[in-house]
KENUVEX-946810 format. One record per residue: residue in three letters; residue number from 1; x negated, y, z negated of N, C-alpha, C, CB in turn. Coordinates in steps of 0.001 Angstrom, whole numbers, plus 500000, padded with zeros to 6 digits. Each point is the difference from the previous one (the first is absolute). Glycine has a CB too. Layout:
<pts>
   type   seq      n.X      n.Y      n.Z     ca.X     ca.Y     ca.Z      c.X      c.Y      c.Z     cb.X     cb.Y     cb.Z
    ALA   NUM        X        Y        Z        X        Y        Z        X        Y        Z        X        Y        Z
...
</pts>
This chain:
<pts>
   type   seq      n.X      n.Y      n.Z     ca.X     ca.Y     ca.Z      c.X      c.Y      c.Z     cb.X     cb.Y     cb.Z
    MET     1   749276   155093   027495   498611   500241   499458   499395   501184   500949   499636   497353   499105
    ASP     2   499952   503131   499932   499489   501514   500594   498467   499666   500908   501156   501634   497486
    ALA     3   498132   497364   502184   498941   499964   500476   500021   499824   501517   499349   499309   497823
    LEU     4   501943   500158   502611   500064   499828   501342   500258   501331   501177   500798   497693   498874
    ILE     5   499634   503402   499992   500873   501077   500791   498525   500938   500877   502650   500292   497694
    GLY     6   497796   500242   503231   498964   500554   501033   499735   499367   501340   499006   500641   498054
    ALA     7   500062   499780   502552   499548   499472   501270   499168   499096   500259   500436   501641   500340
    TRP     8   499540   497250   500429   498937   498993   499833   499723   499702   501584   500782   498879   497443
    SER     9   497961   500859   503013   499839   499884   501275   499533   498559   500350   499582   502468   500080
    PHE    10   500928   497063   500979   500273   498351   500407   498578   499910   500166   502483   499566   501356
    VAL    11   496867   499157   498083   499004   499610   499920   500175   498387   500943   499455   501725   497526
    GLY    12   501600   497442   502190   499755   498747   501074   501256   499351   499261   496979   499607   500739
    MET    13   502954   499378   500234   501184   499303   499717   499637   498240   500279   501636   502449   500772
    ASP    14   498325   496556   498455   499539   498790   499981   501224   498959   499912   497802   500954   498983
    ALA    15   502526   498213   502032   501188   499199   499705   499231   498626   499888   502043   501453   501315
    VAL    16   498101   498212   497406   499418   498228   499765   500607   499147   500640   499513   500174   497965
    THR    17   500375   498936   502876   500798   498978   500628   499186   498513   499605   500928   501825   502140
    PRO    18   499762   496901   498418   499093   498920   499834   499219   500176   500768   501154   498633   499306
    ARG    19   498664   501691   501764   498635   499898   500737   499015   501359   499474   501295   498690   502369
    GLY    20   498824   501985   496989   498839   501063   499580   500842   501003   499906   497855   499330   501107
    ILE    21   501291   501932   498788   500758   501570   499823   500009   500496   501774   498745   500912   496956
    VAL    22   502362   499375   503218   500333   501096   501221   500278   501038   499670   500710   498762   501179
    ARG    23   498596   502320   499638   500140   501646   499871   500830   500341   501034   497784   500557   499102
    PRO    24   503582   499844   500729   500665   500207   500703   500063   501482   500975   500770   498186   498331
    PHE    25   498393   502668   500925   499493   501407   500553   499015   499979   500187   501069   501094   499211
    GLY    26   498008   497866   500876   498464   499743   499971   499425   501187   499153   499867   498772   502437
    SER    27   498675   501328   497835   499053   500574   498685   500327   501528   500012   497784   498215   500188
    GLU    28   502620   502155   500970   499721   501311   500008   501647   500542   500118   497216   499882   501170
    VAL    29   503041   500887   497544   501296   500464   499617   500295   501185   499793   500072   498347   499285
    GLN    30   500776   502380   500487   500672   501421   499525   501588   499924   499288   498546   501084   502170
    GLY    31   501644   499525   497129   501203   500184   499529   499972   500747   498986   500630   498234   500768
    ARG    32   500448   501860   498027   500153   500686   498712   501368   499060   499496   498885   502820   500675
    LEU    33   500903   497472   497836   501417   499442   499242   499700   501234   499014   500400   496836   500169
    LEU    34   500821   503460   499627   500743   501140   498915   500949   499916   499482   499358   501153   500849
    TYR    35   500201   498607   497931   500965   499649   498798   500387   501492   499075   498717   497252   499824
    LEU    36   502249   503283   500260   500834   501034   499604   500393   499793   498878   500591   500451   501842
    ALA    37   499343   500606   496972   500405   499763   498750   501207   499833   500062   498501   501017   499067
    ASP    38   502403   499638   501642   501313   499987   499841   500551   498385   500672   500051   503047   500105
    GLY    39   499331   496227   500349   500194   498349   500322   500124   500035   501503   501372   499155   497744
    ARG    40   498221   501539   502770   499623   499898   501344   498660   499296   500747   501343   501912   499536
    VAL    41   498888   497308   501323   498705   499726   500637   499947   500034   501330   499571   498807   498348
    SER    42   499168   501079   502763   500095   500266   500845   498721   499275   500397   501605   501919   499710
    VAL    43   498678   496936   501286   498574   498968   500382   500023   500308   501710   500249   497514   497825
    HIS    44   498287   502636   502258   500052   499930   501701   498119   499732   500310   502673   502247   500573
    ALA    45   497646   496263   499858   498469   499300   500031   499984   499508   501408   499720   499106   497415
    ALA    46   499002   501580   503234   499874   499503   501481   498653   499584   500364   501749   501495   500639
    SER    47   497884   497506   500450   498853   499877   500518   499404   501399   500402   500718   497686   500651
    ALA    48   497809   502586   499627   499611   501201   500073   499649   500012   501575   499218   500322   497372
    VAL    49   501078   498526   503197   499246   499709   501542   501508   499919   501009   497347   498159   499029
    ARG    50   503715   502274   500119   501061   499658   501361   499991   500881   501253   501564   499230   498300
    PRO    51   498897   499853   502838   499501   501388   500790   500995   500768   500362   498244   499040   500920
    ARG    52   501399   502068   499629   500643   501219   500455   500910   500073   501202   498127   500790   499026
    VAL    53   502937   499653   500884   501409   499816   500998   499353   501054   501072   502525   499529   498119
    GLY    54   497255   499625   503190   499615   500729   500944   500891   501397   500844   498818   497582   499930
    SER    55   502397   502194   499582   500889   501389   500461   499633   501034   499098   502079   498827   500819
    GLY    56   497303   500969   497887   499922   500845   498891   501598   500098   499311   497771   501391   501224
    ASP    57   502930   498270   499229   501654   500387   499139   500292   498392   499502   501409   502362   501894
    PRO    58   498998   497507   496786   500034   499053   499407   501756   499626   500427   497678   500654   498044
    PHE    59   503082   499867   502495   501197   499502   500457   500454   499489   501674   500332   501551   497904
    ARG    60   497898   498512   502935   499587   499679   501070   499317   498868   500116   500133   501959   500284
    ALA    61   499635   497645   498217   498812   498751   500301   500765   499000   501076   498754   499951   497263
    THR    62   499947   498992   503318   500884   499018   500640   500018   498980   498891   499459   500435   502586
    ASP    63   501289   498681   497651   500460   498628   498901   498884   499694   499667   501910   498888   500862
    GLY    64   497076   500833   500070   498829   498929   499618   499159   501217   498565   499465   498309   503348
    GLU    65   500317   503005   497068   499439   500973   499068   500770   500187   498986   498968   501014   501532
    ALA    66   502455   498841   498310   501067   500195   498659   499592   498444   499116   502552   501640   501521
    ALA    67   497060   497268   499317   500032   498486   499365   498655   500490   499105   501118   497871   502197
    ALA    68   497815   502654   498492   498677   499937   499460   500046   500938   498685   498833   499549   502441
    LEU    69   501898   501700   497564   500044   500713   499107   500841   499471   498959   499436   501631   501461
    ALA    70   501637   497959   498518   500718   499137   498880   499155   498992   499544   502138   500320   500912
    ARG    71   497129   498649   499674   499500   498945   499070   498739   500432   499336   501018   498246   501394
    GLY    72   498501   503263   498544   498909   500439   499331   500679   501069   498942   498188   499540   502105
    TYR    73   502965   500431   497548   500826   501274   499069   500899   499588   499223   499885   501473   501535
    VAL    74   499783   498763   497383   501484   499782   498770   500240   501140   499451   499587   497818   499130
    GLY    75   501516   502498   500973   500434   501290   498915   501403   500146   499525   498351   501274   501134
    TYR    76   501656   498613   497707   501375   500578   499314   500079   501026   498802   500653   497819   500661
    THR    77   500674   502508   499234   500132   501011   498619   501081   499292   499192   499455   502472   501152
    GLY    78   500371   497814   497681   501149   499720   499216   499928   500351   498215   500313   498072   502082
    ARG    79   499992   501083   497142   499937   500292   498517   499406   498806   499382   502017   501516   499964
    TRP    80   496609   499045   498974   499805   499040   499433   500175   499995   498462   498761   499696   501949
    TRP    81   500887   499320   497440   500090   499700   498213   499297   498696   499892   502473   501102   499343
    VAL    82   496852   498810   499287   499108   499328   499500   500613   499093   498790   498339   501823   500869
    GLU    83   501364   497076   499229   500784   498890   499011   498541   499027   499778   503110   499926   501169
    GLY    84   496367   500321   497560   498929   498635   500114   498774   500627   500479   501704   498040   500693
    ASP    85   497769   500821   500087   498931   500183   500995   500400   500251   501482   498763   498560   498481
    LEU    86   502271   501488   501702   501045   500396   501159   500200   501024   500442   500875   498782   499399
    VAL    87   498868   502082   501900   500671   500852   500409   500878   499877   500883   498560   500809   499355
    HIS    88   502697   499509   500533   500896   499988   501031   500663   500958   501152   500070   498719   498308
    HIS    89   499502   501055   502916   500514   500981   501196   501197   499389   500434   497774   500795   500878
    ARG    90   503239   500313   498865   501292   500140   500552   500014   500779   501219   500863   499794   497849
    VAL    91   499082   499253   503452   500005   500540   501382   501190   500514   500327   498479   498558   500656
    GLU    92   501342   502776   499620   501475   500622   500538   499688   500475   501540   500910   501045   497412
    THR    93   497913   499570   503369   500123   500169   501338   498437   499210   500372   501826   502557   500089
    SER    94   498237   496722   500830   498716   499172   500465   499881   500187   501368   500166   498250   498353
    PHE    95   498520   501868   502291   499467   499425   501473   500878   498419   500360   497109   501246   499496
    PHE    96   502918   498254   499405   500763   498322   500057   500864   500139   499355   498476   498517   500119
    PRO    97   502489   501665   500739   501608   500046   499374   500180   498707   499344   501126   501470   501872
    ASN    98   498343   497254   497968   500670   499035   499378   499604   500327   498534   500047   498233   502001
    TRP    99   499107   502251   497616   499591   500655   498647   500817   500890   499275   498085   499817   500871
    GLU   100   502835   500555   499552   500917   501154   499695   500917   499683   499042   499808   500796   502088
    GLY   101   500020   499771   496621   501628   499396   499124   498978   498611   498983   502850   500311   502747
    GLU   102   495792   499651   497572   499359   498619   499231   499277   500641   498969   499631   498290   501974
    VAL   103   500274   501020   497001   498928   500078   499194   498794   499202   500118   501619   500635   498807
    HIS   104   496954   500157   501077   498889   499258   500112   499195   500175   498755   500081   500168   502442
    PRO   105   499832   498486   496555   498994   500184   499261   498735   499933   500161   501389   499569   499158
    ARG   106   497724   500552   500307   498445   500291   500382   499447   500008   498494   500225   501640   502451
    ARG   107   498803   497338   497340   498992   499868   498953   499291   500987   499683   499894   498157   500528
    ILE   108   500115   502891   498719   498927   500788   499716   498672   499618   499359   501794   501218   499979
    GLN   109   496984   499032   501109   498589   499749   499083   499349   501521   500260   499426   496952   500423
    LEU   110   500371   503877   498410   499652   501268   500022   498557   500174   499097   502694   500655   500374
    ASP   111   496132   499550   500107   498774   500233   499834   499632   500977   499922   499787   498648   500674
    GLY   112   500377   502365   498530   499185   501709   500542   500849   500313   501171   497161   499665   499498
    ASP   113   502244   500731   501488   500466   500276   501278   500235   499407   500978   499304   501159   499418
    GLU   114   500487   497518   500274   500516   498821   500823   501519   499804   499617   497595   498787   500074
    LEU   115   503471   500702   501157   501038   499420   499525   500261   498723   501228   500956   502454   498523
    VAL   116   499327   496691   500888   500181   498524   500510   501530   499549   499943   497563   499396   499108
    LEU   117   503419   500741   501986   501258   499841   500029   499993   498475   500511   500746   502635   500349
    SER   118   499998   496146   499133   500111   498825   500370   501245   499831   499931   498062   499319   499474
    THR   119   502110   499476   501706   501656   499661   500244   499872   498806   499349   500840   501038   502321
    VAL   120   500719   498129   497444   499856   498720   499494   499754   499205   501346   501536   500312   497757
    PRO   121   498156   498672   502458   499896   498990   501369   501207   500377   500805   498854   497833   498850
    GLN   122   500904   502272   502150   501232   500351   500961   499297   499659   501531   501279   502217   498288
    ALA   123   499796   497548   502836   499801   500126   501274   499264   500998   500562   501720   499014   499920
    VAL   124   497067   500615   500606   499150   500804   501181   499443   499508   501120   499512   501043   498441
    GLY   125   501039   499388   502210   499687   499395   501614   499947   498423   500309   498529   502079   500173
    GLY   126   502908   497496   498955   500565   498541   500229   499329   499250   498696   500147   499987   502957
    GLU   127   498777   500373   495961   499405   499090   499356   500424   500868   498769   498031   498731   501606
    VAL   128   501663   500640   497058   500187   500618   498920   498631   500943   499367   501850   497968   499766
    ALA   129   498371   502947   499701   498662   500679   499790   500513   500909   498568   498906   500164   502998
    THR   130   499942   500102   496587   500077   500948   498737   499280   501375   500666   499773   497921   497797
    VAL   131   501084   503356   502226   499141   500830   500759   499378   501114   498449   501713   499805   503077
    HIS   132   497217   500716   497178   499119   501255   499249   500109   500756   500838   498387   499166   498749
    VAL   133   501955   502311   500716   499698   501228   500540   499056   500711   499395   501939   500005   500688
    ARG   134   497180   500360   499830   499191   500771   499233   499883   501556   500070   498992   497955   500139
    TRP   135   501221   502882   498788   500044   501642   500395   498857   500549   498652   503202   500314   501192
    ARG   136   496250   500800   499059   499243   500656   499586   500594   501186   499581   498529   498874   501161
    ARG   137   501439   501645   497720   500662   501479   499375   499166   501387   500696   500557   498668   497319
    GLU   138   500346   502555   503622   499265   500723   500511   499671   500784   498542   500937   499926   502732
</pts>
């Protein structure tokens, strides 16, 4: 689907759970989604209020600093393709190595410059949720 090709800014993420809506990255977010015409994808989504590392060196972060940074960030690269109303991301490299080699299908809702990618129901934080990730075309 050519309409996906290009750069998208991260607007937010809502996990719809039996208890209500959870926003894993909070209300202040930043990030990019890039769909390239050759089938490559790059996704980076983060909380915009993550703490700074005291040393200024990511390789010298304390365990607590590293844990706080990790809880507020998701990033991966791979390949993408569309089948029907689903876009599939085959993860090749990820901040979360458990995803590497997996294919993540997302339901596409495209309205002008707004894109929502939704998961099938899945386990999030110990309960079943459907996650809706919102993007805006740059």
